[in-house]
C-alpha positions as CSV (number, residue, x, y, z in Angstrom):
1,M,12.0,-21.3,5.0
2,K,13.9,-19.1,7.6
3,L,12.2,-17.1,10.5
4,C,14.4,-14.0,10.7
5,Y,14.8,-10.8,12.9
6,Q,15.4,-7.3,11.6
7,V,19.1,-6.0,13.0
8,A,20.4,-2.7,12.9
9,T,24.1,-2.3,12.4
10,P,26.1,0.0,14.7
11,D,26.3,2.7,12.3
12,V,22.3,3.4,12.7
13,A,21.4,5.8,15.2
14,I,19.6,4.3,18.2
15,A,16.2,5.5,18.3
16,D,12.8,4.2,19.4
17,S,11.4,4.6,15.8
18,V,14.0,1.9,14.6
19,T,12.2,-1.5,13.8
20,A,15.2,-3.6,14.7
21,Y,17.2,-5.1,17.3
22,Q,19.9,-2.5,18.4
23,G,23.5,-2.5,19.9
24,P,26.6,-4.6,19.1
25,L,26.3,-7.1,16.6
26,E,27.9,-9.9,18.5
27,K,25.1,-9.6,21.2
28,S,22.3,-9.1,18.8
29,F,23.2,-12.1,17.0
30,S,23.8,-14.2,20.1
31,D,20.6,-13.2,21.7
32,L,18.6,-14.1,18.6
33,A,20.2,-17.2,17.8
34,K,19.5,-18.3,21.4
35,L,15.7,-17.5,20.8
36,G,15.6,-19.8,17.7
37,Y,16.2,-17.5,14.9
38,Q,17.4,-18.8,11.6
39,G,18.4,-15.3,9.9
40,V,18.7,-11.7,10.2
41,E,17.8,-8.6,7.7
42,L,20.4,-5.8,8.5
43,M,19.2,-2.2,8.4
44,T,22.3,-0.1,7.6
45,L,23.3,3.6,6.8
46,N,26.9,3.4,6.1
47,P,28.5,-0.2,5.1
48,S,31.8,1.6,4.6
49,E,32.0,2.3,8.4
50,L,31.6,-1.4,8.9
51,D,33.9,-4.5,9.3
52,W,32.3,-6.6,6.4
53,E,34.4,-9.9,7.3
54,F,33.4,-9.3,11.2
55,V,29.7,-9.2,10.3
56,K,29.9,-12.2,8.2
57,C,31.8,-14.2,10.6
58,E,29.7,-13.2,13.4
59,A,26.5,-14.3,11.7
60,E,28.2,-17.6,10.6
61,K,29.2,-18.1,14.2
62,N,25.9,-17.8,15.4
63,G,24.4,-20.0,12.9
64,L,22.5,-17.1,11.2
65,K,22.0,-16.4,7.4
66,V,21.9,-12.6,6.3
67,V,19.1,-12.6,4.2
68,L,18.6,-9.0,3.1
69,V,19.8,-5.7,3.7
70,C,17.3,-2.9,3.9
71,T,17.7,0.6,3.0
72,G,14.9,2.3,5.2
73,E,17.1,4.4,7.3
74,I,18.6,6.1,4.4
75,F,15.4,8.1,4.0
76,G,14.5,7.8,7.7
77,Q,17.3,9.1,9.2
78,L,19.2,11.1,6.2
79,G,16.1,12.0,4.2
80,L,17.7,10.9,1.0
81,S,15.5,9.4,-2.0
82,Y,15.3,8.7,-5.6
83,T,12.7,10.9,-6.3
84,N,13.8,14.0,-4.3
85,P,13.6,17.2,-6.4
86,D,17.0,18.0,-5.4
87,P,19.5,16.1,-7.9
88,E,22.1,16.0,-5.3
89,N,19.8,14.2,-3.1
90,R,18.8,11.7,-5.5
91,K,22.7,11.2,-6.4
92,E,23.6,10.5,-2.9
93,A,20.6,8.2,-2.4
94,I,21.8,6.4,-5.3
95,R,25.4,6.2,-4.3
96,R,24.5,4.8,-0.9
97,S,22.3,2.2,-2.4
98,K,24.9,0.9,-4.4
99,E,27.1,0.8,-1.4
100,I,24.6,-1.4,0.3
101,I,24.3,-3.7,-2.8
102,D,28.2,-4.2,-2.4
103,F,27.6,-4.9,1.1
104,A,25.0,-7.4,0.5
105,A,26.8,-9.2,-2.3
106,Y,29.7,-9.8,0.3
107,L,27.2,-11.3,2.5
108,G,25.1,-13.4,0.0
109,A,22.0,-11.2,0.7
110,N,19.5,-9.2,-1.3
111,I,18.4,-5.5,-0.9
112,N,15.0,-3.9,-0.4
113,I,13.6,-0.6,-1.6
114,G,10.7,1.0,0.8
115,R,10.8,4.7,1.8
116,I,13.9,5.5,-0.1
117,R,11.7,5.7,-3.2
118,G,10.4,9.0,-2.2
119,Q,7.2,10.2,-3.0
120,Y,4.9,12.2,-5.0
121,C,5.4,16.2,-4.5
122,S,4.2,19.6,-5.7
123,E,7.7,20.4,-7.3
124,L,7.4,17.5,-9.9
125,T,4.5,16.1,-11.8
126,K,3.6,12.3,-11.3
127,E,5.1,11.6,-14.6
128,Q,8.5,13.0,-13.5
129,T,8.3,11.3,-10.2
130,E,7.8,7.9,-12.1
131,E,10.3,8.5,-14.4
132,L,12.9,9.3,-11.7
133,A,11.9,6.1,-10.0
134,I,12.2,3.9,-13.0
135,A,15.5,5.2,-14.0
136,A,16.9,4.7,-10.5
137,F,15.5,1.3,-10.4
138,R,17.0,0.6,-13.3
139,E,20.4,1.6,-12.6
140,L,20.4,-0.1,-9.4
141,A,19.1,-3.5,-10.7
142,D,21.8,-3.4,-13.5
143,Y,24.3,-2.6,-11.0
144,A,23.2,-5.6,-8.8
145,A,22.6,-8.2,-11.5
146,P,26.3,-9.2,-11.9
147,K,27.0,-9.4,-8.2
148,G,24.1,-11.8,-7.8
149,V,21.9,-9.4,-5.6
150,Q,18.0,-9.0,-6.1
151,I,16.2,-6.0,-5.2
152,A,12.7,-6.3,-3.5
153,L,10.3,-3.5,-4.2
154,E,8.2,-2.9,-0.9
155,T,4.7,-1.6,-1.0
156,V,4.2,1.0,1.8
157,T,1.0,2.4,3.2
158,I,-0.2,5.8,2.2
159,M,0.5,6.9,6.0
160,Q,4.3,6.6,5.0
161,T,4.3,7.6,1.5
162,N,1.9,8.3,-1.3
163,F,4.1,6.5,-4.0
164,I,3.6,2.7,-4.7
165,N,1.1,1.8,-1.9
166,T,-0.6,-1.0,-3.2
167,C,0.5,-4.4,-4.5
168,A,-1.2,-3.6,-8.2
169,E,1.0,-0.5,-8.3
170,G,4.1,-2.2,-6.9
171,A,3.6,-5.2,-9.8
172,D,3.2,-2.5,-12.3
173,M,6.2,-0.9,-11.4
174,V,8.2,-4.1,-11.6
175,D,6.6,-4.8,-14.8
176,R,8.0,-1.0,-16.1
177,V,11.2,-1.5,-14.7
178,D,11.6,-4.8,-16.6
179,R,14.8,-6.3,-15.1
180,P,14.5,-9.9,-13.8
181,N,16.2,-9.2,-10.6
182,F,13.9,-6.5,-9.6
183,R,10.9,-7.7,-7.6
184,L,8.4,-7.0,-4.9
185,M,8.2,-7.8,-1.2
186,L,5.1,-8.3,0.7
187,D,5.0,-6.6,4.0
188,V,2.0,-8.1,6.0
189,F,1.2,-4.7,7.9
190,H,1.2,-2.8,4.6
191,L,-0.8,-5.3,2.9
192,N,-3.5,-5.4,5.9
193,L,-4.0,-1.6,5.6
194,E,-3.6,-1.2,1.8
195,E,-5.5,-4.2,0.0
196,K,-9.1,-5.3,0.2
197,N,-8.2,-8.8,1.0
198,L,-4.9,-9.7,2.8
199,F,-5.2,-13.3,1.5
200,D,-6.2,-12.6,-2.0
201,A,-3.3,-10.3,-2.4
202,I,-0.8,-12.6,-1.2
203,R,-2.3,-15.3,-3.8
204,Q,-2.5,-12.8,-6.6
205,Y,1.0,-11.2,-6.3
206,S,3.0,-14.2,-5.0
207,P,4.7,-14.6,-8.5
208,Y,6.2,-11.2,-7.9
209,N,7.4,-11.9,-4.3
210,I,11.1,-12.8,-3.0
211,H,10.8,-11.6,0.6
212,V,8.2,-11.3,3.4
213,H,7.9,-8.8,6.7
214,L,5.7,-9.9,9.2
215,A,4.2,-7.6,11.9
216,D,0.7,-7.6,13.5
217,N,-1.8,-5.0,12.7
218,N,-0.3,-2.6,15.4
219,R,3.1,-3.0,14.4
220,R,3.9,-4.7,17.3
221,Y,5.3,-8.5,17.4
222,P,2.8,-11.1,15.9
223,G,0.4,-12.5,18.2
224,Q,-0.2,-9.2,19.8
225,C,-3.3,-7.8,18.0
226,G,-5.6,-9.0,15.2
227,L,-3.8,-10.9,12.2
228,D,-4.3,-14.5,11.8
229,F,-0.5,-15.5,11.1
230,E,-1.2,-19.2,10.9
231,K,-3.6,-18.5,7.8
232,I,-1.2,-15.8,6.6
233,I,2.1,-18.1,6.8
234,S,-0.1,-21.0,5.3
235,T,-1.2,-18.8,2.5
236,F,2.3,-18.3,1.5
237,K,3.2,-21.7,1.9
238,E,0.2,-22.6,-0.4
239,C,1.7,-20.3,-3.0
240,G,5.1,-21.8,-2.9
241,Y,6.9,-19.4,-1.0
242,D,9.8,-20.9,1.0
243,G,12.0,-17.9,1.7
244,A,12.5,-15.6,4.7
245,F,10.0,-14.3,7.1
246,T,11.5,-11.4,8.8
247,T,9.9,-9.6,11.6
248,E,9.8,-5.7,11.1
249,I,8.3,-4.6,14.4
250,F,8.4,-1.9,17.1
251,Q,10.7,-3.1,19.8
252,L,8.2,-3.0,22.7
253,P,7.8,-3.7,25.4
254,S,11.6,-4.0,24.7
255,M,14.2,-5.5,22.1
256,E,14.5,-8.7,24.3
257,G,10.8,-8.7,24.8
258,A,9.7,-8.2,21.5
259,A,12.3,-10.6,19.9
260,K,11.3,-13.5,22.4
261,G,7.5,-12.6,22.0
262,A,7.6,-13.0,18.1
263,A,9.8,-16.1,18.6
264,E,7.5,-18.0,21.0
265,Y,4.6,-17.1,19.0
266,L,5.8,-17.6,15.6
267,I,8.0,-20.7,15.8
268,P,5.4,-23.3,16.6
269,I,3.4,-21.8,13.7
270,M,6.1,-22.1,11.2
271,K,6.9,-25.7,12.2
272,K,3.3,-26.8,11.9
273,V,3.0,-25.1,8.6
274,Y,6.4,-25.8,6.9
275,G,7.1,-28.8,9.1
276,Q,9.8,-29.7,11.6
277,E,12.5,-30.7,9.1
278,E,12.6,-27.1,7.5
279,A,15.3,-24.9,8.1
């Protein structure tokens, strides 16, 4: 088990909407390690612009494991998706995703698929959208498999996309794609909005899950609002999950404040649930 924090690489434009620590990686990694985080999830747009050896060495120097590379800002900042009606848009989304898979493989990490999957739209039927998504997911999974990279499909609230919102829809898509390295990731913020019972959803879909995002129900750092994180983390533990828990949160009141607040709240819970010896 590792408590991790999301970090934007320097190629991602700095913006208030970015749910990650931002700035020079050496400072981000150093700050987070000092707060007690054990790993990071990277948010990137153009891995080819980065010095991969520097990223890896800087993480190792700070005792941090890179657990996942996320694709969210490929959609958020560039508007690319696998189900866009424009074939060139889809092609570029897949190209960039393969580049991120290569980067993740170098770092010994996995990747996720969130908003980049796209959404249902008037230009395409639902069947066409799903066919495009399945084709893209299979192409990426087949590309990632020999590199040892797993792909985590994230269920996302309908407030952000109208495609694959619930765990049932996500699990159905995983079954249809039918690739062993194509699984689900469970984001507590989205589950709380889309599932009838957050804890039942964790239990039911735990066999599909390979990664977890944590945020309170106002998308601020855990402990700021109404979710019971000791019960949430205990439920994952009861289901046999011992992977990474990454905070994906608004950087409020500041990056430093959010990271510090999340660490101070979550680390005691993690130690209580998983035990002092876990790392």
